[in-house]
C-alpha positions as CSV (number, residue, x, y, z in Angstrom):
1,M,-16.1,-16.9,13.5
2,V,-14.7,-18.9,10.6
3,L,-14.5,-16.9,7.4
4,P,-14.3,-18.5,4.0
5,R,-10.9,-18.2,2.3
6,G,-11.0,-15.6,-0.5
7,N,-9.8,-16.4,-4.0
8,G,-7.4,-13.4,-3.6
9,D,-5.6,-14.8,-0.5
10,G,-1.9,-15.5,-1.2
11,W,1.5,-14.0,-1.3
12,V,3.0,-12.2,-4.4
13,R,6.1,-10.2,-5.2
14,C,5.7,-6.8,-6.8
15,A,8.0,-5.2,-9.4
16,L,10.0,-3.6,-6.5
17,G,10.7,-7.0,-5.1
18,H,8.5,-6.6,-2.0
19,R,6.4,-9.5,-0.7
20,H,2.7,-8.6,-0.4
21,W,-0.5,-10.3,0.7
22,G,-3.2,-10.3,-2.0
23,L,-3.0,-12.0,-5.4
24,F,-5.1,-9.2,-6.9
25,G,-3.9,-6.4,-4.6
26,A,-5.3,-5.3,-1.3
27,A,-7.4,-2.6,0.1
28,G,-8.1,-1.0,3.5
29,L,-10.6,1.4,5.0
30,L,-9.4,4.7,6.5
31,L,-12.4,5.7,8.6
32,R,-12.4,9.2,10.0
33,H,-14.7,10.8,12.4
34,E,-14.1,14.5,13.3
35,G,-10.3,14.5,14.0
36,E,-9.9,10.8,14.8
37,I,-9.0,7.8,12.7
38,L,-10.1,4.2,13.4
39,L,-7.1,2.0,13.7
40,Q,-6.6,-1.8,14.0
41,H,-3.9,-3.3,16.3
42,R,-2.8,-6.2,14.1
43,A,-2.4,-9.7,15.6
44,L,1.1,-10.6,16.5
45,W,1.1,-13.6,14.1
46,S,0.1,-11.5,11.1
47,H,2.4,-9.8,8.5
48,H,3.9,-6.8,10.4
49,G,2.1,-8.1,13.5
50,G,1.8,-5.9,16.5
51,T,1.6,-2.7,14.4
52,W,-1.4,-0.4,13.9
53,G,-3.1,0.1,10.6
54,L,-6.3,0.0,8.7
55,L,-9.0,-2.6,8.5
56,G,-8.4,-4.3,5.2
57,G,-6.9,-7.2,3.3
58,A,-6.6,-9.0,0.1
59,R,-8.9,-8.2,-2.8
60,N,-10.8,-11.1,-4.4
61,R,-10.9,-11.5,-8.2
62,G,-13.3,-9.0,-9.8
63,E,-13.8,-7.1,-6.5
64,T,-13.3,-3.3,-6.5
65,A,-11.1,-1.8,-3.8
66,E,-14.1,-0.2,-2.2
67,Q,-15.9,-3.6,-2.1
68,A,-12.8,-5.3,-0.6
69,A,-12.4,-2.6,2.1
70,Q,-16.1,-2.8,3.0
71,R,-16.0,-6.6,3.2
72,E,-12.8,-6.7,5.3
73,A,-14.1,-4.0,7.7
74,A,-17.3,-6.0,8.2
75,E,-15.4,-9.3,8.7
76,E,-12.7,-7.9,11.0
77,A,-14.7,-5.5,13.1
78,G,-18.4,-5.9,12.3
79,L,-18.6,-2.4,10.6
80,A,-21.8,-1.9,8.7
81,S,-21.4,-0.2,5.3
82,D,-24.2,2.2,6.1
83,A,-22.1,3.6,9.1
84,Y,-19.9,5.7,6.7
85,T,-19.7,7.5,3.4
86,V,-16.7,6.9,1.1
87,T,-15.1,10.2,0.1
88,G,-12.0,9.1,-1.9
89,C,-9.3,6.6,-2.6
90,Y,-5.5,6.6,-2.8
91,V,-3.7,3.9,-4.8
92,D,-0.1,2.9,-3.7
93,D,1.1,1.2,-6.8
94,H,4.1,-1.1,-6.5
95,G,4.1,-2.3,-10.1
96,G,2.0,-5.5,-10.5
97,W,0.6,-5.1,-7.0
98,S,-1.2,-2.2,-5.4
99,Y,-2.8,-1.2,-2.1
100,T,-5.8,1.1,-2.2
101,T,-6.7,3.1,0.8
102,V,-10.5,3.8,0.7
103,V,-11.1,7.0,2.6
104,A,-14.5,7.4,4.4
105,R,-16.2,9.6,7.0
106,A,-18.1,7.8,9.8
107,H,-21.5,9.2,10.6
108,E,-20.6,8.7,14.3
109,A,-17.7,7.3,16.2
110,V,-18.9,3.7,16.3
111,D,-17.6,1.4,19.0
112,L,-16.1,-1.7,17.4
113,T,-14.4,-4.8,18.7
114,A,-12.4,-7.5,17.0
115,Q,-14.4,-10.1,15.2
116,T,-11.5,-12.3,14.2
117,G,-8.1,-13.4,15.4
118,E,-6.5,-10.9,13.0
119,T,-7.2,-8.0,15.5
120,I,-5.9,-7.4,19.0
121,E,-7.8,-4.1,19.4
122,M,-9.8,-1.4,17.6
123,R,-9.2,2.2,18.7
124,W,-10.1,5.8,17.6
125,V,-6.9,7.8,17.6
126,P,-6.5,11.5,17.1
127,A,-5.0,12.0,13.6
128,D,-2.2,14.2,15.0
129,R,-1.1,11.4,17.4
130,L,-1.1,8.4,15.0
131,R,2.7,8.4,14.8
132,E,2.9,7.8,18.6
133,L,1.9,4.2,17.8
134,P,4.0,1.7,15.9
135,L,2.3,1.9,12.5
136,H,2.2,-0.7,9.8
137,P,5.1,0.3,7.5
138,G,2.9,0.6,4.4
139,F,0.4,2.8,6.2
140,D,3.2,4.9,7.8
141,A,4.7,5.4,4.4
142,T,1.5,6.7,2.8
143,W,-0.1,8.5,5.8
144,D,1.0,12.0,4.9
145,T,-0.5,11.6,1.4
146,V,-3.6,9.9,2.6
147,R,-4.1,12.4,5.4
148,A,-4.4,15.2,2.8
149,I,-7.5,13.5,1.3
150,A,-9.0,12.2,4.5
């Protein structure tokens, strides 16, 4: 599948000096079903490749975090927006750039597969076992906070 390049695709530096993907910030979907979280094993060529994190990516101009997370989850794994209900958000603000985790509850544990080359694997992982996997550093840094609202 060839996806159109979004107008938010590109690298930026935040006020903390970190390099981030997403000219207008980024967003991801933390999808929970019962005690499990849906994780994406990121392609080796990607930023922090080989780690596990959330479906997500760069926000486009004028796009809300929820819209971006929904779009990315559909593009990357074929997740339909009616398969879950959004329950909250957490914004990790780096000064001039932010990543918003959109928290949602799945109506059922949908079986998803990679739709693009950005994903090696999709897997439901028990929340208390997430840290047994090599997590994306940004997700790892916010997991304890996000977990409290998930």
